[in-house]
N, C-alpha and C positions, 0 to 999 in steps of 0.2 A: 364493402370494406368492413373488416371486423372492428368492434368498438375500440380496441387498443390502437389499431391503425388510424382510426379517425381521431383519437385522442392525441396521438403523436403528430399526425399531419395537421391538426388544428393548431398545435403549438408552432409547427414549422411555418405554416402559412402566416402566423402573426409575427413570427420572429425574424425571418431572414430572407435575403435575396440570394440567388445562385452566386457561387464564387466562380468567376471566369466562365459563366454560362452553364455551370453544372450544379445539380443537386446530387450529393453523394449520400447514399443511404447505408446505414450500418445495421445489419440483421443479426440478432442474437435471441434465440428462443430459450429462456431459462427453464421453461416447463419440460423441455426435452432432456434436461440434465438430471432429472430425478432418478431415472434408471438407465442413464446413458454412460457408457464407458469410453466415449471418444477421447482421444488424446490429441495434442497439438501436432499439426503436420510437420512442423519444423524440427521436432524431436526425432532424430534419426541416428541409428548406429548401424554401420555396415555389418551385414550378416557374418562375414568372415572374421569379424573382430569380437564376436560375442564370447568366444572361448577365452579371450583375454580379459574379460570384464567380470568383476566381482562387486556386488552391491550389498552394503550393510545398512539396514534401516534402523532408525531410532538409535543411532550411534552418536553420542554427543562429543564432539571434538573440543578438547580443552586447551590444546597447545600445538603450535607448529614448532618442530625441533630445528635448531640451528647449530652449526659448528663452523669453526674457522677452516678455510681451505688453504692448503699449502700454496704459497705463491700469490695469494689474493688477500686484499685487505677487507673484502666484504664477507660477512657471514653467509653461509649457504644453507638453504633448507634441505634437510635430509630425511624428514619423516614427520609423522603426526602422532599425537596421543589422543585416544578416544575411550569413552566408557560405554559399555553395552547396557541394555535395559536391566540387567541383574546387578549393576554397579561394579562390574569387573573392569579394570583398566587394561588397555591394550596399547601396544606401540607398533607402529608400522614404519618400516625403513625403506627408503628408495634404493634400488640398485643403480649403479652407475651415476653416483652423485656428480653433478656438473653437467650431465646430459639428461637428467630427469627433473621433474617439476612438481610442485604442489600448486594447485589452482584453487583459490577461495572463491566461492560463489554463495556466500552466506547472507547476502542482502545488506541493505542499508544499516540495519541494526546489528547483524551478526558479524559482518566482515571487519568493521572497525574494532568491535569487541574482541574478536579472535586475534587480530593483530596485536592489540594491547596486551592481552593475556600471554602472548608469545614474546613480548618484549620489544615490539615495534610500535612506537608512539611517542608522545611527549614525555621526556625523561622524568620531569618533576612529578607528573601525574602517576607514572608507573612506580616510582620509588615510594610515593605516598601509600601505595597499595602493596608494597613489598615485592614488586615484580622487577627482576633485574632487566635493565634496558640493554637490549641487543644492539639497537640502533636508535638514535634520537630522531624521531620524525614528528615535529610539533603539529602538523596539520592532519594527522590521523584522527578521525572523529570530528573534525571541524567542517563547517559548511554544510551541515545536514539541514534539509528542508522538507516540509510537507505541504503540498498544495491545499490551502484551506478550502473546504466545501461548506456552503450554506444552502439550505433547501427551504422550500415552502410547500406544505401539504395543501392540496386543493381538493376538498370534498366534492364529490360528484353526485348529482341527483339521479344519474343513470349508471348501471353497471359498466365497468370497463374491464377488458380482458388483460391478462398478464403481458407485460411488455417491459423489456430492459434496454433502455437507451438505444432506441431505433433511429432517433434523429438527434443530431448534435448541431447546435448553433455556434459558429465561430465568430466572435465579435471582433471589431477593430480595436477595441480598447483593452483587450487582454483578458477576456473571460469566456469560458465555454459554458453554454447552456444546454442542459440535458434533461430528459424526462424519464421517469420510472412510474409505471401504472400497474394496476392489478390488485388482487386481494389475497391475503392481507399483506400489503407493502412488499409485493414482489414474490410471494410464495403461493402456488396454486392450491385451491381449496381441496382438490382431490388427493393431495399429499398429506394424509392424516398425521404422519409421523412428524411433519415439519409445519403443520398448519398454524402453530402458535409461536413460531420463531420470529415472525415479523420481518424476515428478510434482511436486506442490507441496512435498513434503518432500525434494526432491533436494539432495544436498550441493553440487551445482554452482550452486545459487542461494543458498548460504550457509545452507540450512536443515538443519543437522545438530546436533540437540540433545544428542548424545553427546560433543560437544566443548565445553569452556568457551568463552564468546563471544570472548575475546581470542585464542584459539588457532585460530579458524576462518579460517585463511589460505587463499589460492588453492591452494597445494601440499597442504595438509591436506585440502581438499575433493576435489582430484583423487585422492589416495591412497584416500580413503574410497569414492569412486565406483568405483574399480578393484576394491576388496575386495567391495563390494556386488554388482558384476557377476559375480564369481566364486562367489558363494553359490548354493546350491540355491534354485530359485524358491519352494519351500515355505517358505523363511525369510520371505518377504514375503506369505504368505497370511494375510489378516486385515485389520486396519484401524487407523486412528488415532482416538482420542477426544481432542479438544483443548478447552482453555478459553481464552477471550479475556476480559480484564477490562474493565469499563466505564470510561470516562473517556479515559485514566488521569489520576490526580492528579499524577504525576511528569511534569515537562516539561524541555525542554532548549532548544537553539538551533541555527540554521544560520548559518554564517559563511563568508566568502570564504577559500579556501585560496590562490587566485591570481586574477589578472584574466583568465585564459584561460577563455572561455565553454565550452570543451569539457571542462574539468576539473570533477570533482565538487567541490561545496562540502564544508566540514568540518561534519559533522552529529553532534550529541550529543543523545541522547534521554533519558539519565539514568533508565534502566529501574529501577523499584522504589526510587527515592530516597525516595518517600513510603511510610511503613510501612503505610498503608491499602491501597496497591496489593499489597503482599506478602500481607497478610491475605486479600484477595480471591482471589489466586492459590492460597493454601493451601486455602481453602475450596472452590475449584474443583477442585483435585486430589483432595481428599477426596470430593467428589461423584462424580468419575470412578471412584474406587476403589469406591464403593458400587455404581455401575452395573456394573462388571466382575464384582463378586462376587454380583450379584443372580441370582435364578432365571431371570428373563426373558432374561438374557444368557448363561446357562450353556452353551448349545449352542455358543457361539462362543469358548469359553475352554477351555484344558487343565486337567485336574483337578489336576495337580501339575507341578512343574518337570521331572521325569523325562520326562514325555510331550513336553514342549517340546524337551528335548535330543534326542529321537528325530527330531523334525521337521527340525531343522537343527543345525549345529555351533555351538552357543552359545559355545563356548570361542574359536573363531575370531572370531566376531562381537565378543566382549568384548575380545579381545586387540587387534584392529585398529580397532574403531570406538568402543567405550565407553571414552573417555579422560577421563571426568569425574573430578575429584579426589575422594578419599574423605575424609570428615570424621567419623572414629570418635568424637571427643569432642564433636561438635556435638549439643546437646540440641534443636535445631530443624531436623531433617532436611528437612522439607517446605519451610521457608523457603529453605534452601540449595538444594534441588532446583529451586525456582522460579528462583533466580538463575543456577544453572549451566546450565539447559536452556532459557532464554528464547530465543524466536525471534520474527521479525516475521510479521505476517499482512498486511503491506503496507497498513495503514490509517493511515499517519502523516498528520498534519494540523497546522495552525497555522503561525505565522510571519508572517501578514498579517491578524491578527485584526480583526474589526469593532470599531470603537471607537478603539483606539490607532493603527491603520494605515489602515484604510478606513472610510468612513462607511456608514450603513445601505443606501445604494444602491451600495456597493462602489467608490465613487470614492476614490482614494488621497488622503489628507489632505495638504494643503500644496502640491499641484500640480493643474493642470487638464488635462482631456483624457486621463486615465488611470484605468483600473479594474483590479481583480483579482477574478476570478470563478472560484474553484476551492476545493479542500480546504484551502488555506492560510488561508482565512478562518474555518475551524471552530475553536471552542474545545474541542469534544468530537467524537469520531467517532460518528455517529448509528447506533444499533441494532447488529445483528450484522454488517452490511455497508453501507458508505456509498455503494455504486454508484448506487442510485436517487436519492439526494440530490444526488450530483455530476451526474448526468444531468439532473436538473431545473435545477440551476444552469447547465448548458450550454445548455439551452433558454432560460433567462432571459438568458444572455449573447447568444444569437442575437437575441432580441427587442430587447435594448439596442442591438445593432449595426444592426439594421434601422431602429430609431428614429433613431439618429444619422445613418445614411446617407440617410434619406428626409426629414429635417427641411428640407433645402435641396437644390437640384439639385447643388450642389458638395460635399455632405457625403460623407465616407468613414468607414470603420471598419476598423481593422487588428486582427485576432485573432492573438495569439501563443500557440499551444497547444503543449504539450510533454509527451510521455510520459517525462519525465526520471526516471531511476532510478539507483541506485548502480552498476548494472552497465552501463548504456548511457545516457550523458547527451547523446547527440547526435541523438536521434530527434525533433527539433523539427518542427513544422508551422506554416507562416505562411499565414493566410487574409486576403485583401484584399477588401473590399466597396466 
């Protein structure tokens, strides 16, 4: 068995028993992705419909257009406004209004923002930013949550191969335990172009658990990356064991910071506001500690701190990277550790929940011709990773679009999809059928 497989299986042996008699293995080879163009199998568009599809990349949608329909009290969506990469604004209008639809799939951060920019949201908040309220929906942008992730880096005296979450431990107390191994931090050494990116725990993505959350500025991330590049590669030999809590129960909100569609919205996740989330994190960290100290995992840990000091300059690492505040009088060190080292695992969700914002068919309540079909409709992030669920929703959105576009000869559907993140809010994609 390859070192990575032994690293993962060692953790599994120490961590869990089968569920209903089964061990279920998750295979994902990140090294195959360096020059791989594979796409998800659930993404499908029937060949005969390609001639009806137009895709605009890097088109930043700023507004969904509404008008009053004769004989109906509800405003109806009849098009969108978007800006191309040259800054030129365009308007796209639906044919057969009333039989056509706009579908938002801009994600947890993008869909609530686009709704509010279009006048669908809390009236007082919209008026504060000079946006005319089309319909007052107080719960748009509310109930947003991000599953907290906390991790422990385990230096290894022996090399371990690249591995990305091959084994997941599902606990009974509401925490998922996962492992990531390889050098450096999930990026293969043979990929020179990306050899210093440090993978999913890169400081350049804000993933630096050795800095308190409010101190993870762009400058701090840059300095940390420089220090990490100067360290001996053996300092990164090993892997991370992380825990992600179920739920979570703590929620926050998304609000407009400005009316500029290129600007990030103001996002508050309220990590660990609910004490039950803290307790789940603490028990997850305690589980990780048991794994690291187990016999099954002993090959991949140093017997004592002195051996680790030989492997790399821990003093330099602590001086420049570990800037967490010390709490010598705190009787709850693990609770504080959870708060100080919290990171995102990018599974944020909510803001357009089914019920208060959209109906069971994902139609936005209070308007016609508009749906939201993405993770912003989730109340909880499903399982260890929501990718499959989101992809199924994407397939469902496609079916909804085909239905709307084929009900009549003049039916259209506009998809507004967006990989909007806090680091790049401008990667919108607009699809017209």
